[in-house]
Every structure is written in C-alpha cells, then in structure tokens.
GUPA-439429 format. One record per atom (N, C-alpha, C): x, y, z. Coordinates in pm, whole numbers, padded with zeros to 5 digits, always signed. Atoms other than C-alpha are relative to their C-alpha. Example, Ala and Ser with C-alpha at 12.3 -4.5 7.8 and 13.67 -1.06 7.14 Angstrom:
BEGIN
+00089-00119+00000 +01230-00450+00780 +00090+00120+00000 -00082-00119-00006 +01367-00106+00714 -00077+00109+00073 
END
This chain:
BEGIN
+00105-00021+00093 +04547-07270-03333 +00012+00135-00066 -00015-00123+00077 +04568-07021-03603 -00133+00033-00067 +00131-00035+00054 +04237-06848-03678 +00008+00109-00107 -00012-00110+00094 +04365-06567-03895 -00026-00044-00143 +00029+00037+00137 +04368-06756-04227 -00148-00033-00024 +00141+00032+00017 +04012-06880-04170 -00081+00129-00009 +00070-00128+00001 +03893-06527-04092 +00022+00072-00132 -00029-00070+00125 +04067-06390-04401 -00073-00066-00117 +00075+00065+00106 +03897-06651-04616 -00150+00030+00010 +00142-00022-00020 +03553-06585-04466 -00041+00147-00015 +00035-00143+00004 +03567-06202-04465 -00056+00042-00136 +00058-00040+00128 +03517-06155-04842 -00138-00061-00026 +00130+00065+00017 +03228-06402-04840 -00106+00074+00084 +00093-00071-00087 +03064-06222-04546 -00033+00137-00057 +00023-00133+00061 +03107-05885-04717 -00088-00014-00123 +00080+00021+00121 +02965-06020-05043 -00146-00032+00037 +00136+00033-00043 +02662-06170-04863 -00071+00124+00058 +00060-00122-00057 +02604-05842-04675 -00042+00095-00110 +00033-00089+00111 +02614-05639-04995 -00117-00054-00083 +00110+00059+00076 +02385-05882-05176 -00132+00013+00077 +00119-00013-00083 +02139-05876-04888 -00050+00145-00002 +00039-00141+00003 +02139-05493-04884 -00061+00037-00135 +00053-00030+00134 +02084-05477-05260 -00138-00062-00018 +00130+00066+00011 +01800-05729-05241 -00105+00073+00084 +00093-00073-00086 +01639-05539-04953 -00038+00134-00065 +00028-00128+00065 +01667-05211-05145 -00097-00020-00116 +00091+00026+00112 +01490-05367-05443 -00140-00034+00049 +00132+00042-00046 +01208-05521-05241 -00068+00108+00083 +00063-00101-00084 +01150-05223-05011 -00047+00121-00081 +00046-00112+00081 +01102-04975-05296 -00145-00025-00041 +00140+00021+00038 +00733-04916-05371 -00011-00033-00148 +00017+00034+00141 +00610-05065-05696 -00042+00124-00079 +00037-00116+00080 +00555-04825-05985 -00151+00024+00007 +00140-00036-00007 +00227-04641-05956 -00056-00002+00141 +00047+00001-00138 +00201-04691-05581 +00020+00139+00060 -00009-00130-00063 +00142-04385-05370 +00106-00001+00109 -00098-00017-00105 +00430-04268-05161 -00058+00086+00111 +00051-00080-00112 +00399-04070-04839 -00050+00137-00044 +00042-00133+00044 +00375-03737-05021 -00135-00005-00070 +00127+00012+00071 +00094-03855-05246 -00114-00033+00097 +00104+00034-00098 -00094-04006-04950 -00042+00123+00079 +00033-00123-00073 -00073-03677-04759 -00080+00094-00088 +00072-00087+00093 -00186-03485-05066 -00144-00050-00020 +00134+00056+00017 -00481-03721-05120 -00084+00019+00126 +00074-00020-00126 -00578-03698-04753 -00045+00146+00011 +00038-00141-00003 -00576-03318-04781 -00116+00028-00095 +00109-00019+00096 -00798-03332-05090 -00130-00056+00056 +00121+00059-00057 -01040-03565-04915 -00056+00087+00112 +00045-00088-00108 -01054-03330-04616 -00069+00123-00056 +00062-00117+00062 -01131-03034-04841 -00138-00036-00054 +00129+00042+00055 -01409-03225-05017 -00101-00026+00111 +00091+00025-00112 -01555-03337-04685 -00049+00131+00060 +00041-00131-00053 -01556-02977-04562 -00100+00066-00093 +00093-00059+00096 -01725-02860-04882 -00137-00068+00010 +00126+00071-00014 -01991-03130-04847 -00072+00042+00128 +00060-00042-00127 -02048-03033-04484 -00058+00140-00008 +00050-00136+00014 -02086-02668-04574 -00127+00002-00084 +00121+00007+00083 -02337-02751-04848 -00118-00055+00080 +00107+00058-00080 -02538-02969-04612 -00052+00100+00103 +00041-00098-00101 -02538-02700-04343 -00078+00114-00065 +00071-00106+00071 -02645-02437-04596 -00141-00043-00038 +00133+00051+00038 -02931-02652-04722 -00090-00014+00123 +00079+00017-00122 -03043-02731-04366 -00047+00135+00053 +00037-00133-00046 -03040-02362-04273 -00110+00058-00088 +00102-00051+00092 -03238-02270-04583 -00134-00069+00025 +00122+00077-00025 -03490-02548-04516 -00065+00044+00131 +00055-00042-00129 -03530-02441-04152 -00061+00140-00012 +00054-00134+00020 -03580-02078-04258 -00131-00003-00076 +00125+00012+00077 -03843-02176-04513 -00113-00056+00086 +00102+00058-00087 -04026-02390-04258 -00050+00104+00103 +00040-00102-00098 -04023-02109-04002 -00087+00107-00066 +00080-00101+00070 -04151-01856-04256 -00138-00054-00034 +00129+00061+00032 -04426-02094-04365 -00086-00010+00125 +00076+00012-00125 -04528-02155-04003 -00054+00136+00044 +00045-00134-00038 -04545-01781-03930 -00112+00046-00092 +00102-00041+00097 -04742-01715-04248 -00131-00076+00025 +00119+00081-00025 -04981-02002-04176 -00071+00046+00128 +00060-00046-00126 -05034-01884-03818 -00070+00134-00019 +00062-00130+00027 -05104-01530-03937 -00129-00014-00079 +00121+00021+00079 -05353-01654-04192 -00112-00059+00086 +00102+00061-00087 -05532-01870-03931 -00058+00103+00096 +00050-00104-00091 -05553-01582-03686 -00085+00102-00075 +00074-00097+00079 -05666-01345-03958 -00137-00050-00042 +00129+00054+00042 -05943-01577-04067 -00099-00006+00116 +00089+00010-00116 -06082-01598-03711 -00042+00137+00053 +00032-00133-00051 -06087-01223-03645 -00108+00065-00087 +00100-00071+00081 -06387-01019-03751 +00063+00124-00061 -00057-00120+00060 -06311-00732-03988 -00035+00123+00084 +00022-00124-00075 -06275-00399-03814 -00069+00100-00091 +00073-00093+00086 -06502-00120-03936 +00092+00101-00068 -00087-00099+00062 -06212+00114-04006 +00088-00058-00111 -00083+00063+00102 -06041-00140-04238 -00066-00001-00137 +00073+00008+00126 -06296-00082-04515 +00079+00058-00117 -00073-00061+00111 -06062+00138-04719 +00142-00049-00015 -00138+00051+00004 -05747-00077-04679 +00007-00132-00077 -00028+00129+00066 -05595-00361-04879 +00034-00102+00108 -00037+00099-00102 -05517-00690-04701 +00136+00026+00063 -00131-00032-00056 -05162-00559-04650 -00007+00123+00092 +00013-00114-00087 -05297-00252-04465 +00028+00133-00066 -00024-00126+00071 -05224+00009-04731 -00133+00052-00055 +00126-00052+00053 -05498+00245-04854 -00025-00049-00142 +00035+00041+00136 -05686+00130-05162 +00009+00119-00092 -00005-00106+00102 -05641+00322-05481 -00142+00044-00030 +00138-00042+00023 -05955+00536-05515 -00042-00011-00147 +00035+00007+00144 -05935+00514-05898 -00042-00142-00039 +00029+00138+00039 -05963+00136-05899 -00136-00048+00037 
END
C-alpha cells in the first residue's frame, strides 16, 4: 500500500481549507463598525465611575447642608422657647435682645 500519493493529493486541499477557515474566522471575530472595543469600554467605565463619584459628593454635600440647617433651626427654636418662658431680669432693661447696650440716642 502506497499512501504517499494520496497524502500529496490531500495536503493542498487541507491547507486551502485551513486558510479559508482562518480567513472566515478573522472576518467574523472582528467587531462590527461602531462597536466598542476593550479600550472604549474601559474608558466608558472610567467616565461612569467619575460621574457616580460626582453624584455621590453632591448628595453628601446636600445632606450635610440640610443636617446643619436642621440643627441650627433646632437650636434657635429651643433658645426662643426657653427665652419666652424666662422672666425678664431687672438688669436687662438697657440691653437689646442680643445683649448689647441700647443706643441712648434712639
């Protein structure tokens, strides 16, 4: 049995099929135009992370401001309630509500 001539006849066909398969795979594995590649996906993920951080910082800033305003209002309200329940002291006759002396010209 002589297998060499059969192998020599099949080798070019096998090589041609291998090359055609590789070319077809290269065409189908390439991303379609306009599709994001790995670099664009990483860049977009970085942009989304930056925007999320900015949103978080804004929310935290607003929450801190709101908490500060509520605390100041509570302290002011408490002071006003206490002040309304206390009788005026006799020595406070010449003072403004802030505790500074009144202008004698006024």
